[in-house]
C-alpha positions in Angstrom: 40.8 59.7 104.2 43.9 59.1 101.1 47.1 56.5 101.6 50.3 58.1 102.9 52.4 58.0 100.4 55.5 55.6 100.6 58.9 57.8 101.1 61.7 57.7 98.2 64.4 55.5 98.5 67.8 57.9 98.5 71.4 57.4 97.9 73.2 58.9 100.8 76.6 60.2 99.7 76.1 59.5 96.0 75.5 62.0 93.4 71.4 60.2 92.7 68.3 61.9 93.4 65.6 59.4 95.0 64.1 57.4 93.4 59.5 56.5 94.1 59.3 53.0 95.6 58.8 50.4 93.3 61.9 51.4 91.3 64.5 49.2 90.0 67.8 50.3 87.8 69.9 48.6 85.8 73.2 49.9 86.4 76.3 49.3 83.3 80.0 50.2 83.7 83.0 47.9 83.8 83.3 44.7 86.4 86.5 46.2 87.7 86.2 50.0 88.4 83.5 50.5 90.5 80.1 49.0 89.2 80.3 46.7 91.9 81.3 49.4 94.5 78.9 51.4 93.3 75.9 48.6 94.0 76.7 48.1 97.2 76.5 51.9 97.5 73.1 52.2 96.4 71.9 49.2 98.4 73.3 50.5 101.4 70.5 51.7 104.2 70.5 51.5 108.2 67.0 50.9 108.2 65.5 49.0 104.9 66.1 44.9 104.4 68.7 44.5 101.7 68.6 40.8 99.8 71.6 40.3 97.3 71.9 38.1 94.6 75.3 36.9 94.2 76.8 35.4 91.0 80.3 37.0 91.3 80.9 37.0 94.6 80.4 34.4 97.8 78.9 34.9 100.8 81.5 36.0 102.9 82.9 38.3 100.2 80.0 39.9 99.7 79.4 40.7 103.2 82.7 42.2 103.6 82.3 44.2 100.1 79.1 45.5 101.7 81.1 46.2 104.9 83.7 48.6 102.7 80.4 50.5 101.4 80.0 51.2 105.0 77.2 48.9 105.3 77.2 47.3 109.2 75.8 43.5 107.4 72.8 42.6 109.7 71.6 39.0 109.3 68.2 40.3 111.2 67.2 42.3 108.2 69.4 41.6 105.1 70.4 38.2 103.6 72.2 36.6 100.6 71.5 33.9 98.0 75.2 32.5 97.1 74.9 31.5 93.1 78.7 31.1 93.2 80.2 27.6 92.0 80.9 27.3 95.3 79.0 28.7 97.9 78.3 27.7 101.4 74.8 27.9 103.2 75.8 29.9 106.2 72.1 30.2 108.4 73.6 32.8 111.2 74.6 35.1 108.4 71.6 34.1 106.6 73.7 33.4 103.8 71.8 30.6 101.1 74.0 29.1 99.0 72.0 28.2 95.1 75.1 26.4 93.6 75.7 27.5 90.2 74.3 30.8 88.7 72.3 29.0 85.7 70.2 27.8 88.6 67.5 30.6 87.8 64.3 29.1 88.9 66.6 27.9 92.2 67.4 31.8 92.4 63.7 33.2 92.2 62.4 30.8 94.3 65.3 31.1 97.4 64.6 35.0 96.9 60.8 34.6 96.8 61.1 32.8 100.3 63.7 35.3 101.9 61.8 38.2 100.9 58.8 36.3 102.7 60.7 35.9 105.7 62.0 39.5 106.0 58.3 40.5 105.3 57.0 37.6 108.4 59.6 39.4 110.4 58.3 43.3 110.1 61.1 45.0 107.6 58.1 46.4 105.2 61.1 47.8 102.6 63.6 45.8 100.7 66.4 46.8 98.8 67.2 43.5 95.9 70.6 44.2 94.3 71.3 41.3 91.3 75.1 41.5 90.9 75.9 40.5 88.3 74.5 39.6 85.2 77.9 39.6 83.8 78.6 36.6 85.4 75.3 34.2 84.6 74.8 35.0 81.1 77.9 32.5 80.0 75.7 29.7 81.6 72.7 30.1 79.6 72.2 29.6 75.7 69.2 31.4 75.3 68.0 35.2 76.4 64.9 34.8 77.0 65.0 32.8 80.3 67.0 35.4 81.9 64.8 38.2 80.5 61.7 36.0 82.2 63.6 36.5 85.1 64.5 40.0 85.4 61.1 40.9 84.7 59.5 38.9 87.5 62.3 40.3 89.7 61.8 43.5 88.6 57.8 43.0 88.9 58.4 41.5 92.5 60.0 45.1 93.2 57.6 47.3 92.0 54.7 45.5 93.3 56.5 45.6 96.9 57.1 49.0 97.0 61.2 48.1 96.9 63.9 48.9 95.0 66.2 47.1 92.8 69.8 47.3 91.4 71.6 44.9 89.2 74.9 45.4 87.4 76.2 44.2 84.0 78.9 45.2 82.1 78.0 46.7 78.7 81.1 45.8 76.8 80.4 41.8 77.3 77.1 41.8 75.1 76.2 43.4 71.6 73.2 46.2 71.5 70.6 43.5 70.8 71.1 41.3 73.7 71.9 44.9 75.8 69.0 46.5 74.9 66.6 43.0 75.9 68.2 43.2 79.0 67.3 46.8 79.9 64.2 46.9 78.9 62.4 45.5 82.5 64.0 48.2 83.9 62.5 52.1 84.9 66.2 53.1 84.1 69.8 53.0 83.6 72.6 54.3 85.8 75.8 54.3 83.9 79.5 54.5 85.2 82.9 55.3 83.7 86.5 55.7 84.1 86.9 59.5 84.0 90.6 60.0 84.4 92.0 59.2 87.9 88.3 58.7 89.0 84.7 57.9 88.2 81.8 59.1 87.1 78.1 58.4 86.8 74.7 59.6 84.5 71.2 58.6 85.1 69.2 57.6 82.0 65.6 57.1 81.3 64.1 58.4 85.0 61.8 61.6 84.2 62.5 64.2 86.4 66.2 63.1 87.3 69.3 64.8 85.7 71.4 63.2 83.1 74.7 64.6 83.2 77.7 63.1 84.6 78.9 63.4 88.1 81.7 62.6 89.5 81.5 59.5 92.1 84.1 58.4 94.4 84.1 54.4 95.0 84.6 53.2 98.6 88.5 51.6 98.9 
């Protein structure tokens, strides 16, 4: 008897097709202008686990950002790694402070622990978000540790049949660095401002549309 394939991850309300389990996407767009909101909406789920590695938003700010995107924060299946400089651990809300965006090793260790805790609690499918690489990169002198960190993170998503999303403002990096940071991901979602609104398109995922489609960030 063959095994039943895991359902794909869908994105209700977004002009994006569902993706296969194990997929990780790099979201590129301006830091101010819809990228944060898009990441939160990609992580939105009423059933699955959610882990956010946040180098830009404190734990409380991240929870507020989730709620603006229509996500009711549930500590029993959701957690936040607060990697901002002034983060504070809040066990009641499942927020773990790392201390600095430069501590990629600590971020990876705490992420693995929270992931295992969710699985131990019966959460089988987890959406992982990293917001944002734009904040992490100024703290490192060499791109190689960041690449290794992303490779490990996306590898974890693949092996667990999860879903991953990571944000980066491409205007802050040259093409060489951007090309290196794109490699660990299965595809890329590009966001741009167009008139009074936004548009997004998918690059690199076979079978997915690659035309620009309208997107209205939540307010």
